[in-house]
Predicted model as a PDB file, atoms N, CA, C, CB and O in Angstrom, pLDDT in the B-factor column:
MODEL        1                                                                  
ATOM      1  N   MET A   1      66.969 129.522  74.473  1.00 52.00           N  
ATOM      2  CA  MET A   1      67.414 129.916  75.792  1.00 52.00           C  
ATOM      3  C   MET A   1      68.859 129.465  75.977  1.00 52.00           C  
ATOM      4  CB  MET A   1      66.497 129.321  76.890  1.00 52.00           C  
ATOM      5  O   MET A   1      69.137 128.270  75.886  1.00 52.00           O  
ATOM      6  N   PRO A   2      69.783 130.386  76.232  1.00 56.00           N  
ATOM      7  CA  PRO A   2      71.190 130.021  76.353  1.00 56.00           C  
ATOM      8  C   PRO A   2      71.455 129.236  77.634  1.00 56.00           C  
ATOM      9  CB  PRO A   2      72.063 131.269  76.315  1.00 56.00           C  
ATOM     10  O   PRO A   2      70.769 129.397  78.643  1.00 56.00           O  
ATOM     11  N   ASP A   3      72.468 128.387  77.555  1.00 51.00           N  
ATOM     12  CA  ASP A   3      72.857 127.582  78.706  1.00 51.00           C  
ATOM     13  C   ASP A   3      73.735 128.426  79.620  1.00 51.00           C  
ATOM     14  CB  ASP A   3      73.598 126.286  78.262  1.00 51.00           C  
ATOM     15  O   ASP A   3      74.845 128.798  79.238  1.00 51.00           O  
ATOM     16  N   SER A   4      73.258 128.731  80.814  1.00 53.00           N  
ATOM     17  CA  SER A   4      74.001 129.595  81.730  1.00 53.00           C  
ATOM     18  C   SER A   4      74.946 128.819  82.630  1.00 53.00           C  
ATOM     19  CB  SER A   4      73.045 130.392  82.576  1.00 53.00           C  
ATOM     20  O   SER A   4      75.666 129.426  83.423  1.00 53.00           O  
ATOM     21  N   SER A   5      74.965 127.483  82.530  1.00 52.00           N  
ATOM     22  CA  SER A   5      75.851 126.699  83.386  1.00 52.00           C  
ATOM     23  C   SER A   5      77.310 126.921  83.013  1.00 52.00           C  
ATOM     24  CB  SER A   5      75.505 125.214  83.293  1.00 52.00           C  
ATOM     25  O   SER A   5      78.182 126.851  83.880  1.00 52.00           O  
ATOM     26  N   ALA A   6      77.593 127.185  81.744  1.00 50.00           N  
ATOM     27  CA  ALA A   6      78.970 127.452  81.325  1.00 50.00           C  
ATOM     28  C   ALA A   6      79.459 128.767  81.914  1.00 50.00           C  
ATOM     29  CB  ALA A   6      79.075 127.485  79.788  1.00 50.00           C  
ATOM     30  O   ALA A   6      80.622 128.879  82.300  1.00 50.00           O  
ATOM     31  N   LYS A   7      78.585 129.755  81.985  1.00 52.00           N  
ATOM     32  CA  LYS A   7      78.979 131.037  82.571  1.00 52.00           C  
ATOM     33  C   LYS A   7      79.240 130.896  84.058  1.00 52.00           C  
ATOM     34  CB  LYS A   7      77.902 132.094  82.328  1.00 52.00           C  
ATOM     35  O   LYS A   7      80.172 131.502  84.587  1.00 52.00           O  
ATOM     36  N   ARG A   8      78.424 130.101  84.736  1.00 51.00           N  
ATOM     37  CA  ARG A   8      78.627 129.897  86.167  1.00 51.00           C  
ATOM     38  C   ARG A   8      79.924 129.154  86.444  1.00 51.00           C  
ATOM     39  CB  ARG A   8      77.455 129.134  86.765  1.00 51.00           C  
ATOM     40  O   ARG A   8      80.615 129.459  87.416  1.00 51.00           O  
ATOM     41  N   ALA A   9      80.261 128.192  85.610  1.00 48.00           N  
ATOM     42  CA  ALA A   9      81.495 127.433  85.811  1.00 48.00           C  
ATOM     43  C   ALA A   9      82.707 128.324  85.593  1.00 48.00           C  
ATOM     44  CB  ALA A   9      81.549 126.222  84.865  1.00 48.00           C  
ATOM     45  O   ALA A   9      83.701 128.206  86.310  1.00 48.00           O  
ATOM     46  N   ALA A  10      82.635 129.213  84.614  1.00 51.00           N  
ATOM     47  CA  ALA A  10      83.764 130.112  84.362  1.00 51.00           C  
ATOM     48  C   ALA A  10      83.939 131.087  85.515  1.00 51.00           C  
ATOM     49  CB  ALA A  10      83.563 130.879  83.044  1.00 51.00           C  
ATOM     50  O   ALA A  10      85.069 131.384  85.902  1.00 51.00           O  
ATOM     51  N   ARG A  11      82.855 131.585  86.065  1.00 53.00           N  
ATOM     52  CA  ARG A  11      82.971 132.518  87.178  1.00 53.00           C  
ATOM     53  C   ARG A  11      83.355 131.797  88.467  1.00 53.00           C  
ATOM     54  CB  ARG A  11      81.661 133.276  87.370  1.00 53.00           C  
ATOM     55  O   ARG A  11      84.049 132.370  89.307  1.00 53.00           O  
ATOM     56  N   GLY A  12      82.921 130.564  88.635  1.00 58.00           N  
ATOM     57  CA  GLY A  12      83.264 129.811  89.832  1.00 58.00           C  
ATOM     58  C   GLY A  12      84.738 129.481  89.885  1.00 58.00           C  
ATOM     59  O   GLY A  12      85.322 129.428  90.967  1.00 58.00           O  
ATOM     60  N   SER A  13      85.349 129.258  88.735  1.00 58.00           N  
ATOM     61  CA  SER A  13      86.771 128.958  88.718  1.00 58.00           C  
ATOM     62  C   SER A  13      87.607 130.205  88.986  1.00 58.00           C  
ATOM     63  CB  SER A  13      87.161 128.344  87.383  1.00 58.00           C  
ATOM     64  O   SER A  13      88.789 130.098  89.312  1.00 58.00           O  
ATOM     65  N   SER A  14      87.013 131.369  88.855  1.00 71.00           N  
ATOM     66  CA  SER A  14      87.763 132.598  89.102  1.00 71.00           C  
ATOM     67  C   SER A  14      87.939 132.875  90.593  1.00 71.00           C  
ATOM     68  CB  SER A  14      87.066 133.772  88.441  1.00 71.00           C  
ATOM     69  O   SER A  14      88.672 133.789  90.972  1.00 71.00           O  
ATOM     70  N   SER A  15      87.267 132.088  91.444  1.00 90.00           N  
ATOM     71  CA  SER A  15      87.447 132.301  92.874  1.00 90.00           C  
ATOM     72  C   SER A  15      88.869 131.970  93.314  1.00 90.00           C  
ATOM     73  CB  SER A  15      86.452 131.463  93.658  1.00 90.00           C  
ATOM     74  O   SER A  15      89.289 132.374  94.399  1.00 90.00           O  
ATOM     75  N   LEU A  16      89.613 131.241  92.485  1.00 93.00           N  
ATOM     76  CA  LEU A  16      91.019 130.984  92.774  1.00 93.00           C  
ATOM     77  C   LEU A  16      91.782 132.307  92.848  1.00 93.00           C  
ATOM     78  CB  LEU A  16      91.640 130.055  91.700  1.00 93.00           C  
ATOM     79  O   LEU A  16      92.683 132.463  93.672  1.00 93.00           O  
ATOM     80  N   LEU A  17      91.423 133.247  91.994  1.00 92.00           N  
ATOM     81  CA  LEU A  17      92.051 134.570  92.017  1.00 92.00           C  
ATOM     82  C   LEU A  17      91.809 135.267  93.354  1.00 92.00           C  
ATOM     83  CB  LEU A  17      91.517 135.438  90.865  1.00 92.00           C  
ATOM     84  O   LEU A  17      92.697 135.943  93.873  1.00 92.00           O  
ATOM     85  N   LEU A  18      90.619 135.104  93.906  1.00 93.00           N  
ATOM     86  CA  LEU A  18      90.320 135.709  95.198  1.00 93.00           C  
ATOM     87  C   LEU A  18      91.169 135.082  96.301  1.00 93.00           C  
ATOM     88  CB  LEU A  18      88.830 135.561  95.525  1.00 93.00           C  
ATOM     89  O   LEU A  18      91.677 135.791  97.170  1.00 93.00           O  
ATOM     90  N   TYR A  19      91.325 133.767  96.272  1.00 96.00           N  
ATOM     91  CA  TYR A  19      92.145 133.097  97.285  1.00 96.00           C  
ATOM     92  C   TYR A  19      93.613 133.507  97.177  1.00 96.00           C  
ATOM     93  CB  TYR A  19      92.017 131.577  97.150  1.00 96.00           C  
ATOM     94  O   TYR A  19      94.289 133.671  98.193  1.00 96.00           O  
ATOM     95  N   ILE A  20      94.099 133.671  95.964  1.00 95.00           N  
ATOM     96  CA  ILE A  20      95.470 134.132  95.769  1.00 95.00           C  
ATOM     97  C   ILE A  20      95.620 135.553  96.293  1.00 95.00           C  
ATOM     98  CB  ILE A  20      95.867 134.061  94.281  1.00 95.00           C  
ATOM     99  O   ILE A  20      96.607 135.872  96.956  1.00 95.00           O  
ATOM    100  N   ALA A  21      94.646 136.406  95.998  1.00 96.00           N  
ATOM    101  CA  ALA A  21      94.694 137.797  96.452  1.00 96.00           C  
ATOM    102  C   ALA A  21      94.674 137.879  97.975  1.00 96.00           C  
ATOM    103  CB  ALA A  21      93.520 138.589  95.868  1.00 96.00           C  
ATOM    104  O   ALA A  21      95.432 138.650  98.564  1.00 96.00           O  
ATOM    105  N   MET A  22      93.810 137.088  98.616  1.00 96.00           N  
ATOM    106  CA  MET A  22      93.749 137.117 100.079  1.00 96.00           C  
ATOM    107  C   MET A  22      95.039 136.574 100.693  1.00 96.00           C  
ATOM    108  CB  MET A  22      92.544 136.304 100.582  1.00 96.00           C  
ATOM    109  O   MET A  22      95.509 137.090 101.707  1.00 96.00           O  
ATOM    110  N   GLY A  23      95.609 135.543 100.084  1.00 97.00           N  
ATOM    111  CA  GLY A  23      96.863 134.989 100.585  1.00 97.00           C  
ATOM    112  C   GLY A  23      98.010 135.978 100.482  1.00 97.00           C  
ATOM    113  O   GLY A  23      98.788 136.134 101.423  1.00 97.00           O  
ATOM    114  N   LEU A  24      98.115 136.649  99.338  1.00 97.00           N  
ATOM    115  CA  LEU A  24      99.175 137.650  99.171  1.00 97.00           C  
ATOM    116  C   LEU A  24      98.992 138.815 100.130  1.00 97.00           C  
ATOM    117  CB  LEU A  24      99.204 138.162  97.733  1.00 97.00           C  
ATOM    118  O   LEU A  24      99.961 139.306 100.708  1.00 97.00           O  
ATOM    119  N   PHE A  25      97.758 139.255 100.297  1.00 97.00           N  
ATOM    120  CA  PHE A  25      97.502 140.373 101.204  1.00 97.00           C  
ATOM    121  C   PHE A  25      97.834 139.988 102.647  1.00 97.00           C  
ATOM    122  CB  PHE A  25      96.034 140.824 101.097  1.00 97.00           C  
ATOM    123  O   PHE A  25      98.454 140.766 103.373  1.00 97.00           O  
ATOM    124  N   GLY A  26      97.422 138.793 103.059  1.00 97.00           N  
ATOM    125  CA  GLY A  26      97.731 138.334 104.414  1.00 97.00           C  
ATOM    126  C   GLY A  26      99.224 138.166 104.637  1.00 97.00           C  
ATOM    127  O   GLY A  26      99.737 138.513 105.701  1.00 97.00           O  
ATOM    128  N   LEU A  27      99.928 137.634 103.636  1.00 97.00           N  
ATOM    129  CA  LEU A  27     101.377 137.480 103.742  1.00 97.00           C  
ATOM    130  C   LEU A  27     102.059 138.841 103.871  1.00 97.00           C  
ATOM    131  CB  LEU A  27     101.926 136.723 102.521  1.00 97.00           C  
ATOM    132  O   LEU A  27     102.998 139.002 104.652  1.00 97.00           O  
ATOM    133  N   GLY A  28     101.587 139.804 103.110  1.00 97.00           N  
ATOM    134  CA  GLY A  28     102.154 141.152 103.197  1.00 97.00           C  
ATOM    135  C   GLY A  28     101.913 141.793 104.555  1.00 97.00           C  
ATOM    136  O   GLY A  28     102.796 142.453 105.103  1.00 97.00           O  
ATOM    137  N   LEU A  29     100.709 141.598 105.100  1.00 97.00           N  
ATOM    138  CA  LEU A  29     100.422 142.163 106.429  1.00 97.00           C  
ATOM    139  C   LEU A  29     101.272 141.497 107.516  1.00 97.00           C  
ATOM    140  CB  LEU A  29      98.926 142.003 106.764  1.00 97.00           C  
ATOM    141  O   LEU A  29     101.742 142.165 108.437  1.00 97.00           O  
ATOM    142  N   LEU A  30     101.466 140.187 107.407  1.00 97.00           N  
ATOM    143  CA  LEU A  30     102.331 139.503 108.373  1.00 97.00           C  
ATOM    144  C   LEU A  30     103.768 140.006 108.284  1.00 97.00           C  
ATOM    145  CB  LEU A  30     102.293 137.987 108.144  1.00 97.00           C  
ATOM    146  O   LEU A  30     104.447 140.132 109.303  1.00 97.00           O  
ATOM    147  N   ALA A  31     104.227 140.291 107.084  1.00 96.00           N  
ATOM    148  CA  ALA A  31     105.572 140.820 106.914  1.00 96.00           C  
ATOM    149  C   ALA A  31     105.696 142.210 107.540  1.00 96.00           C  
ATOM    150  CB  ALA A  31     105.938 140.874 105.427  1.00 96.00           C  
ATOM    151  O   ALA A  31     106.718 142.526 108.150  1.00 96.00           O  
ATOM    152  N   VAL A  32     104.665 143.037 107.395  1.00 96.00           N  
ATOM    153  CA  VAL A  32     104.690 144.378 108.003  1.00 96.00           C  
ATOM    154  C   VAL A  32     104.729 144.265 109.521  1.00 96.00           C  
ATOM    155  CB  VAL A  32     103.456 145.210 107.559  1.00 96.00           C  
ATOM    156  O   VAL A  32     105.479 144.984 110.182  1.00 96.00           O  
ATOM    157  N   VAL A  33     103.923 143.362 110.076  1.00 96.00           N  
ATOM    158  CA  VAL A  33     103.922 143.152 111.529  1.00 96.00           C  
ATOM    159  C   VAL A  33     105.295 142.650 111.982  1.00 96.00           C  
ATOM    160  CB  VAL A  33     102.810 142.141 111.940  1.00 96.00           C  
ATOM    161  O   VAL A  33     105.797 143.071 113.024  1.00 96.00           O  
ATOM    162  N   ALA A  34     105.898 141.758 111.206  1.00 95.00           N  
ATOM    163  CA  ALA A  34     107.221 141.240 111.558  1.00 95.00           C  
ATOM    164  C   ALA A  34     108.279 142.338 111.503  1.00 95.00           C  
ATOM    165  CB  ALA A  34     107.608 140.092 110.622  1.00 95.00           C  
ATOM    166  O   ALA A  34     109.186 142.365 112.336  1.00 95.00           O  
ATOM    167  N   ILE A  35     108.173 143.234 110.539  1.00 95.00           N  
ATOM    168  CA  ILE A  35     109.135 144.344 110.444  1.00 95.00           C  
ATOM    169  C   ILE A  35     109.062 145.207 111.693  1.00 95.00           C  
ATOM    170  CB  ILE A  35     108.865 145.204 109.182  1.00 95.00           C  
ATOM    171  O   ILE A  35     110.091 145.554 112.273  1.00 95.00           O  
ATOM    172  N   PHE A  36     107.845 145.555 112.111  1.00 94.00           N  
ATOM    173  CA  PHE A  36     107.706 146.368 113.323  1.00 94.00           C  
ATOM    174  C   PHE A  36     108.109 145.584 114.566  1.00 94.00           C  
ATOM    175  CB  PHE A  36     106.265 146.868 113.466  1.00 94.00           C  
ATOM    176  O   PHE A  36     108.707 146.140 115.488  1.00 94.00           O  
ATOM    177  N   GLY A  37     107.781 144.286 114.593  1.00 94.00           N  
ATOM    178  CA  GLY A  37     108.134 143.465 115.747  1.00 94.00           C  
ATOM    179  C   GLY A  37     109.632 143.324 115.917  1.00 94.00           C  
ATOM    180  O   GLY A  37     110.145 143.415 117.033  1.00 94.00           O  
ATOM    181  N   ILE A  38     110.339 143.104 114.818  1.00 94.00           N  
ATOM    182  CA  ILE A  38     111.799 143.001 114.891  1.00 94.00           C  
ATOM    183  C   ILE A  38     112.395 144.333 115.332  1.00 94.00           C  
ATOM    184  CB  ILE A  38     112.390 142.572 113.526  1.00 94.00           C  
ATOM    185  O   ILE A  38     113.351 144.363 116.107  1.00 94.00           O  
ATOM    186  N   GLY A  39     111.838 145.420 114.846  1.00 88.00           N  
ATOM    187  CA  GLY A  39     112.336 146.746 115.247  1.00 88.00           C  
ATOM    188  C   GLY A  39     112.108 147.032 116.715  1.00 88.00           C  
ATOM    189  O   GLY A  39     112.936 147.684 117.351  1.00 88.00           O  
ATOM    190  N   LEU A  40     110.997 146.555 117.270  1.00 92.00           N  
ATOM    191  CA  LEU A  40     110.690 146.818 118.670  1.00 92.00           C  
ATOM    192  C   LEU A  40     111.418 145.864 119.626  1.00 92.00           C  
ATOM    193  CB  LEU A  40     109.198 146.718 118.890  1.00 92.00           C  
ATOM    194  O   LEU A  40     111.836 146.270 120.710  1.00 92.00           O  
ATOM    195  N   LEU A  41     111.565 144.622 119.229  1.00 93.00           N  
ATOM    196  CA  LEU A  41     112.094 143.616 120.146  1.00 93.00           C  
ATOM    197  C   LEU A  41     113.602 143.434 120.088  1.00 93.00           C  
ATOM    198  CB  LEU A  41     111.448 142.320 119.871  1.00 93.00           C  
ATOM    199  O   LEU A  41     114.197 142.973 121.062  1.00 93.00           O  
ATOM    200  N   THR A  42     114.226 143.777 118.993  1.00 92.00           N  
ATOM    201  CA  THR A  42     115.675 143.610 118.867  1.00 92.00           C  
ATOM    202  C   THR A  42     116.303 144.908 118.401  1.00 92.00           C  
ATOM    203  CB  THR A  42     116.017 142.466 117.892  1.00 92.00           C  
ATOM    204  O   THR A  42     115.616 145.853 118.014  1.00 92.00           O  
ATOM    205  N   SER A  43     117.607 144.930 118.445  1.00 89.00           N  
ATOM    206  CA  SER A  43     118.311 146.122 117.972  1.00 89.00           C  
ATOM    207  C   SER A  43     118.781 145.955 116.529  1.00 89.00           C  
ATOM    208  CB  SER A  43     119.505 146.426 118.878  1.00 89.00           C  
ATOM    209  O   SER A  43     119.407 146.858 115.974  1.00 89.00           O  
ATOM    210  N   SER A  44     118.487 144.819 115.924  1.00 90.00           N  
ATOM    211  CA  SER A  44     118.920 144.593 114.539  1.00 90.00           C  
ATOM    212  C   SER A  44     117.859 145.091 113.559  1.00 90.00           C  
ATOM    213  CB  SER A  44     119.209 143.093 114.297  1.00 90.00           C  
ATOM    214  O   SER A  44     116.693 145.280 113.908  1.00 90.00           O  
ATOM    215  N   LYS A  45     118.301 145.291 112.341  1.00 91.00           N  
ATOM    216  CA  LYS A  45     117.392 145.738 111.292  1.00 91.00           C  
ATOM    217  C   LYS A  45     116.743 144.526 110.621  1.00 91.00           C  
ATOM    218  CB  LYS A  45     118.141 146.607 110.248  1.00 91.00           C  
ATOM    219  O   LYS A  45     117.368 143.472 110.506  1.00 91.00           O  
ATOM    220  N   PRO A  46     115.494 144.675 110.179  1.00 90.00           N  
ATOM    221  CA  PRO A  46     114.847 143.576 109.448  1.00 90.00           C  
ATOM    222  C   PRO A  46     115.556 143.340 108.112  1.00 90.00           C  
ATOM    223  CB  PRO A  46     113.342 143.885 109.212  1.00 90.00           C  
ATOM    224  O   PRO A  46     116.136 144.259 107.536  1.00 90.00           O  
ATOM    225  N   GLY A  47     115.502 142.123 107.641  1.00 91.00           N  
ATOM    226  CA  GLY A  47     116.149 141.787 106.377  1.00 91.00           C  
ATOM    227  C   GLY A  47     115.404 142.335 105.173  1.00 91.00           C  
ATOM    228  O   GLY A  47     114.229 142.693 105.249  1.00 91.00           O  
ATOM    229  N   LEU A  48     116.113 142.388 104.074  1.00 95.00           N  
ATOM    230  CA  LEU A  48     115.528 142.875 102.832  1.00 95.00           C  
ATOM    231  C   LEU A  48     114.360 142.003 102.396  1.00 95.00           C  
ATOM    232  CB  LEU A  48     116.583 142.927 101.732  1.00 95.00           C  
ATOM    233  O   LEU A  48     113.393 142.499 101.818  1.00 95.00           O  
ATOM    234  N   TRP A  49     114.443 140.722 102.668  1.00 95.00           N  
ATOM    235  CA  TRP A  49     113.383 139.799 102.255  1.00 95.00           C  
ATOM    236  C   TRP A  49     112.056 140.144 102.922  1.00 95.00           C  
ATOM    237  CB  TRP A  49     113.774 138.359 102.587  1.00 95.00           C  
ATOM    238  O   TRP A  49     110.998 139.937 102.327  1.00 95.00           O  
ATOM    239  N   LEU A  50     112.096 140.667 104.150  1.00 95.00           N  
ATOM    240  CA  LEU A  50     110.849 141.072 104.808  1.00 95.00           C  
ATOM    241  C   LEU A  50     110.224 142.277 104.115  1.00 95.00           C  
ATOM    242  CB  LEU A  50     111.102 141.393 106.285  1.00 95.00           C  
ATOM    243  O   LEU A  50     109.005 142.359 103.970  1.00 95.00           O  
ATOM    244  N   TYR A  51     111.067 143.205 103.692  1.00 95.00           N  
ATOM    245  CA  TYR A  51     110.542 144.370 102.980  1.00 95.00           C  
ATOM    246  C   TYR A  51     109.955 143.956 101.623  1.00 95.00           C  
ATOM    247  CB  TYR A  51     111.654 145.428 102.785  1.00 95.00           C  
ATOM    248  O   TYR A  51     108.953 144.513 101.174  1.00 95.00           O  
ATOM    249  N   LEU A  52     110.589 142.981 100.984  1.00 96.00           N  
ATOM    250  CA  LEU A  52     110.050 142.504  99.709  1.00 96.00           C  
ATOM    251  C   LEU A  52     108.748 141.745  99.910  1.00 96.00           C  
ATOM    252  CB  LEU A  52     111.067 141.613  99.001  1.00 96.00           C  
ATOM    253  O   LEU A  52     107.834 141.856  99.093  1.00 96.00           O  
ATOM    254  N   LEU A  53     108.654 140.975 100.990  1.00 96.00           N  
ATOM    255  CA  LEU A  53     107.396 140.291 101.290  1.00 96.00           C  
ATOM    256  C   LEU A  53     106.286 141.274 101.641  1.00 96.00           C  
ATOM    257  CB  LEU A  53     107.594 139.307 102.434  1.00 96.00           C  
ATOM    258  O   LEU A  53     105.115 141.006 101.373  1.00 96.00           O  
ATOM    259  N   ALA A  54     106.636 142.394 102.231  1.00 96.00           N  
ATOM    260  CA  ALA A  54     105.636 143.404 102.577  1.00 96.00           C  
ATOM    261  C   ALA A  54     104.987 143.988 101.321  1.00 96.00           C  
ATOM    262  CB  ALA A  54     106.276 144.525 103.413  1.00 96.00           C  
ATOM    263  O   ALA A  54     103.874 144.511 101.381  1.00 96.00           O  
ATOM    264  N   MET A  55     105.680 143.900 100.189  1.00 96.00           N  
ATOM    265  CA  MET A  55     105.115 144.395  98.938  1.00 96.00           C  
ATOM    266  C   MET A  55     103.997 143.495  98.418  1.00 96.00           C  
ATOM    267  CB  MET A  55     106.205 144.518  97.890  1.00 96.00           C  
ATOM    268  O   MET A  55     103.317 143.851  97.456  1.00 96.00           O  
ATOM    269  N   CYS A  56     103.800 142.343  99.036  1.00 96.00           N  
ATOM    270  CA  CYS A  56     102.698 141.465  98.637  1.00 96.00           C  
ATOM    271  C   CYS A  56     101.346 142.044  99.051  1.00 96.00           C  
ATOM    272  CB  CYS A  56     102.880 140.074  99.250  1.00 96.00           C  
ATOM    273  O   CYS A  56     100.330 141.727  98.434  1.00 96.00           O  
ATOM    274  N   ALA A  57     101.317 142.881 100.077  1.00 96.00           N  
ATOM    275  CA  ALA A  57     100.047 143.443 100.540  1.00 96.00           C  
ATOM    276  C   ALA A  57      99.374 144.314  99.470  1.00 96.00           C  
ATOM    277  CB  ALA A  57     100.275 144.266 101.806  1.00 96.00           C  
ATOM    278  O   ALA A  57      98.197 144.098  99.182  1.00 96.00           O  
ATOM    279  N   PRO A  58     100.066 145.279  98.876  1.00 97.00           N  
ATOM    280  CA  PRO A  58      99.382 146.065  97.837  1.00 97.00           C  
ATOM    281  C   PRO A  58      99.074 145.253  96.582  1.00 97.00           C  
ATOM    282  CB  PRO A  58     100.225 147.265  97.460  1.00 97.00           C  
ATOM    283  O   PRO A  58      98.078 145.513  95.906  1.00 97.00           O  
ATOM    284  N   VAL A  59      99.923 144.268  96.266  1.00 96.00           N  
ATOM    285  CA  VAL A  59      99.645 143.420  95.094  1.00 96.00           C  
ATOM    286  C   VAL A  59      98.379 142.606  95.345  1.00 96.00           C  
ATOM    287  CB  VAL A  59     100.852 142.474  94.785  1.00 96.00           C  
ATOM    288  O   VAL A  59      97.532 142.486  94.459  1.00 96.00           O  
ATOM    289  N   GLY A  60      98.245 142.049  96.541  1.00 97.00           N  
ATOM    290  CA  GLY A  60      97.045 141.299  96.883  1.00 97.00           C  
ATOM    291  C   GLY A  60      95.807 142.173  96.891  1.00 97.00           C  
ATOM    292  O   GLY A  60      94.734 141.742  96.469  1.00 97.00           O  
ATOM    293  N   PHE A  61      95.952 143.391  97.367  1.00 97.00           N  
ATOM    294  CA  PHE A  61      94.820 144.318  97.372  1.00 97.00           C  
ATOM    295  C   PHE A  61      94.372 144.635  95.950  1.00 97.00           C  
ATOM    296  CB  PHE A  61      95.188 145.613  98.112  1.00 97.00           C  
ATOM    297  O   PHE A  61      93.175 144.645  95.664  1.00 97.00           O  
ATOM    298  N   LEU A  62      95.316 144.892  95.067  1.00 97.00           N  
ATOM    299  CA  LEU A  62      94.965 145.196  93.679  1.00 97.00           C  
ATOM    300  C   LEU A  62      94.320 143.993  92.987  1.00 97.00           C  
ATOM    301  CB  LEU A  62      96.210 145.638  92.904  1.00 97.00           C  
ATOM    302  O   LEU A  62      93.389 144.152  92.198  1.00 97.00           O  
ATOM    303  N   LEU A  63      94.815 142.796  93.284  1.00 95.00           N  
ATOM    304  CA  LEU A  63      94.194 141.600  92.715  1.00 95.00           C  
ATOM    305  C   LEU A  63      92.763 141.426  93.226  1.00 95.00           C  
ATOM    306  CB  LEU A  63      95.028 140.355  93.050  1.00 95.00           C  
ATOM    307  O   LEU A  63      91.881 141.020  92.470  1.00 95.00           O  
ATOM    308  N   ALA A  64      92.533 141.729  94.495  1.00 94.00           N  
ATOM    309  CA  ALA A  64      91.185 141.613  95.050  1.00 94.00           C  
ATOM    310  C   ALA A  64      90.245 142.640  94.419  1.00 94.00           C  
ATOM    311  CB  ALA A  64      91.219 141.791  96.577  1.00 94.00           C  
ATOM    312  O   ALA A  64      89.082 142.331  94.156  1.00 94.00           O  
ATOM    313  N   VAL A  65      90.727 143.838  94.178  1.00 94.00           N  
ATOM    314  CA  VAL A  65      89.908 144.856  93.508  1.00 94.00           C  
ATOM    315  C   VAL A  65      89.599 144.421  92.077  1.00 94.00           C  
ATOM    316  CB  VAL A  65      90.629 146.231  93.511  1.00 94.00           C  
ATOM    317  O   VAL A  65      88.474 144.578  91.603  1.00 94.00           O  
ATOM    318  N   PHE A  66      90.602 143.874  91.394  1.00 93.00           N  
ATOM    319  CA  PHE A  66      90.382 143.369  90.040  1.00 93.00           C  
ATOM    320  C   PHE A  66      89.360 142.240  90.045  1.00 93.00           C  
ATOM    321  CB  PHE A  66      91.704 142.886  89.424  1.00 93.00           C  
ATOM    322  O   PHE A  66      88.502 142.180  89.165  1.00 93.00           O  
ATOM    323  N   TYR A  67      89.441 141.351  91.018  1.00 93.00           N  
ATOM    324  CA  TYR A  67      88.477 140.253  91.125  1.00 93.00           C  
ATOM    325  C   TYR A  67      87.061 140.790  91.347  1.00 93.00           C  
ATOM    326  CB  TYR A  67      88.871 139.301  92.273  1.00 93.00           C  
ATOM    327  O   TYR A  67      86.106 140.308  90.739  1.00 93.00           O  
ATOM    328  N   ALA A  68      86.933 141.781  92.213  1.00 91.00           N  
ATOM    329  CA  ALA A  68      85.615 142.346  92.490  1.00 91.00           C  
ATOM    330  C   ALA A  68      85.031 143.028  91.254  1.00 91.00           C  
ATOM    331  CB  ALA A  68      85.699 143.342  93.648  1.00 91.00           C  
ATOM    332  O   ALA A  68      83.832 142.930  90.992  1.00 91.00           O  
ATOM    333  N   MET A  69      85.870 143.707  90.512  1.00 90.00           N  
ATOM    334  CA  MET A  69      85.389 144.365  89.290  1.00 90.00           C  
ATOM    335  C   MET A  69      85.021 143.334  88.229  1.00 90.00           C  
ATOM    336  CB  MET A  69      86.457 145.331  88.740  1.00 90.00           C  
ATOM    337  O   MET A  69      84.046 143.516  87.499  1.00 90.00           O  
ATOM    338  N   TRP A  70      85.782 142.270  88.139  1.00 88.00           N  
ATOM    339  CA  TRP A  70      85.577 141.267  87.108  1.00 88.00           C  
ATOM    340  C   TRP A  70      84.322 140.437  87.375  1.00 88.00           C  
ATOM    341  CB  TRP A  70      86.795 140.360  87.011  1.00 88.00           C  
ATOM    342  O   TRP A  70      83.564 140.148  86.449  1.00 88.00           O  
ATOM    343  N   THR A  71      84.097 140.052  88.627  1.00 87.00           N  
ATOM    344  CA  THR A  71      82.949 139.212  88.931  1.00 87.00           C  
ATOM    345  C   THR A  71      81.687 140.024  89.200  1.00 87.00           C  
ATOM    346  CB  THR A  71      83.254 138.339  90.118  1.00 87.00           C  
ATOM    347  O   THR A  71      80.591 139.463  89.206  1.00 87.00           O  
ATOM    348  N   GLY A  72      81.813 141.308  89.419  1.00 83.00           N  
ATOM    349  CA  GLY A  72      80.653 142.125  89.734  1.00 83.00           C  
ATOM    350  C   GLY A  72      79.955 142.703  88.539  1.00 83.00           C  
ATOM    351  O   GLY A  72      78.892 143.308  88.678  1.00 83.00           O  
ATOM    352  N   ARG A  73      80.526 142.532  87.355  1.00 73.00           N  
ATOM    353  CA  ARG A  73      79.882 143.117  86.178  1.00 73.00           C  
ATOM    354  C   ARG A  73      78.669 142.303  85.775  1.00 73.00           C  
ATOM    355  CB  ARG A  73      80.869 143.210  85.009  1.00 73.00           C  
ATOM    356  O   ARG A  73      78.587 141.104  86.041  1.00 73.00           O  
ATOM    357  N   ARG A  74      77.739 142.967  85.135  1.00 67.00           N  
ATOM    358  CA  ARG A  74      76.501 142.317  84.726  1.00 67.00           C  
ATOM    359  C   ARG A  74      76.681 141.635  83.378  1.00 67.00           C  
ATOM    360  CB  ARG A  74      75.351 143.332  84.661  1.00 67.00           C  
ATOM    361  O   ARG A  74      77.392 142.133  82.504  1.00 67.00           O  
ATOM    362  N   ALA A  75      76.039 140.509  83.225  1.00 64.00           N  
ATOM    363  CA  ALA A  75      76.057 139.817  81.937  1.00 64.00           C  
ATOM    364  C   ALA A  75      75.044 140.461  81.014  1.00 64.00           C  
ATOM    365  CB  ALA A  75      75.759 138.305  82.107  1.00 64.00           C  
ATOM    366  O   ALA A  75      73.953 140.832  81.448  1.00 64.00           O  
ATOM    367  N   ARG A  76      75.387 140.596  79.766  1.00 63.00           N  
ATOM    368  CA  ARG A  76      74.470 141.217  78.800  1.00 63.00           C  
ATOM    369  C   ARG A  76      73.539 140.214  78.206  1.00 63.00           C  
ATOM    370  CB  ARG A  76      75.233 141.906  77.700  1.00 63.00           C  
ATOM    371  O   ARG A  76      72.701 140.565  77.375  1.00 63.00           O  
TER     372      ARG A  76                                                      
ENDMDL                                                                          
END                                                                             
């Protein structure tokens, strides 16, 4: 009978990827809200750094999809 505790430990450590994905996605959404907020509240344009931070949202989403595919597969 194989020891399944090693498999559980490897999958449990992968939850760090989920936390990174959620953090990047949240940071990207906050940047998008800030871009619209600056546009509505002031007459100045948002900085380039905000647009670059907004690119974290799709990266975080893709990482979360990768995490779901990786942890959702069945063990043989």
